[in-house]
N, C-alpha and C positions, 0 to 999 in steps of 0.2 A: 319357310323358304329362305329367310335371311340366315338362319343357323346353318343350313346346308351350304350356302355360298361361302360363309366364313370358314367352315371346315376345309373346303377345297383350297381356299387361299392359304390357310395355315399349313396344310400338308405340302403344298407347292413351295411355300417359304422354307419349310424344314428340309425338303429335298434339295433346294438350291443351296442352302447353308452347308449341307453335308458335302456337296460337290465342291464348293469353294475350299472347305477345310481339307478335302482329299487332294486337291490340285496343288495346294501350297504346303504340303508336308515337308518337302525338301528345302533345305536351307543352303544358300550359296554364299561364299565369302569372296569379295572383290578387293583387289589391291592395285595401286597405281605405282609405277616406277618411271623415273625420268632419266634419259641418257642422251649424251651428245656424241655422235660418231661421225667423223669426217665433216664437221661443221653442219651436221643435220641433227636437229633437235627432235627426239621422238619420245612419245609417252606410251608405255606398255601397260595394258590392262590385263590382269590375270584373274581368272575366275575359277574357284575350286569349290566342290561340294563334298563334304566328308573326306577330304584329303585327295580326291580324284579330280583331274581337270575336267572342265565342262566345255564341250564343243558346240558350235552352231548357236551361239547366243548373240543377239544383236545388242550392241552397246553404243550409246551416244556419249561422246566426249564434248564437254562445253567449258567455257571460261566465264567466270562471274563478271558481269558488267554492272552498271549503276542500279538497274531495277530487276534484271533477270539474267539468265545465262545465255551466252552467245555460242551456238554450236560450232564446233571445229570441223566443218565439212559434213559429209554424209555419215550415217551410222556404219560402224565396223562390226565384223563378225569374228568370233573367236575360232581358232583353229583346233586341231585335235589335242594340242597341249594346253588348251584353255587360255591362250594368249592372243591378243590383238594389239597392233601398234598403229599409231597415227603420227604424222609429222606436224610439228608446230612451226608457225612462221616466226620471223625475227622481229617484226614490227608491232607486236601486240603491246598496247600500253598497260602497265601494271599500276600498282598503287604508288605511294610516295617513294617507297624503297625499291620498286620494280618487281614486286611479288605478284604472281598470278595465282588465283584461287581456281583450281581445276576440279571439275565434277565429272565423274563417269557414272552413267545411269542406265539401268536395264528397266524397261517398262513393259509390264504385262506379259511376261514370259509364261508359257503354258505350264512349265514344270516348277519354276522358282518364284513366280510373281514379280513384283517390282522391288528393286533395291538399288542402292547407290553407294559410291565411295568418293570422298573428297581428299584433296591433298594440295599443298602449296609448293610452288617452285619459283625460283628467282630468275625467270627468263623474260620478264617484261621490261619495257623501257620505262624508266621512272617519269613521273609527271613533271612537266617543266614548271619551274617557279614563275609565277606571274609578278612582274615588276610593276612599279607605279608608272602609269602611262602619263605622257606629257600632254599638254593642251594642244589639240589639233582639230581640224575640220571633221575628221572621222572619229573624234573622241566621243565618249558617252556624256551624259548630262553633267557629271561631276568634272569632266575634263574638257568641256567646251571652251572655246576662246572667250576671253573677257569681253571683247567688243561685241560678240554675238549675244552675250548675256545682257549687256547694257542696252544694246539696240532693241532686243525683245522686250525688256522692261519699259523702255521709252514708248514703243509702239502700243503695248497693252495699256499703259497709263494714258496715252493720248486718246485711245478709243473709249476708255471708261470716263475720262474727263469730258469728252464730247457728249456722251450719254447723260452724264450728270447735268451738264450745261443745258441740254435740250429739255430735260425734266424740269429744271428750275425755270426756264423760259415759259413752259406750259403753265406752271403755277402762277407766274407773273401775269400772263395773259388772262388767266381765270380771275385773278384779283382785280385787274384793270376792268374787265368786263362787268364785274359786280358793281364797281364804282360808277360805271357809265349807266347801268340800269337803274341805279338809285336816283340819279339826277334826272 
């Protein structure tokens, strides 16, 4: 009985593997190009397979952020020329030099599978240099006003001093009580 179930699972697995191999036979190439026309920044995605344009493919364009990619609006679809365009905003922060790392990705297409293309463009706003902050009320721990630091140290020292004094007094009472019981 166990052998029979195993053969069914094995044959179903081979059938599924052959379907996947057949569905992803075609290979598509994607390229990104950037252009500014009349102060409008656009990214053009071009998809070709075997030299012919690929139409009706959904493409997601995103920009790399700290941990993941931030999508640039909704997915776009290629036209009959295999091209799709999307507008870029002017206020995207880039790296130190203002460079944006752009990713165009096709996910789970029925004919071509998943593939992506990456490119860099100098359209971002450069990161601002952080200068040394002055001491202020809104400053972080390292930039707190000196009188706040001195006051907090005095308050904490006063509390601990009181606790030590109370413990010493308890030991003193205990010592006196032992002398009184002996007499």
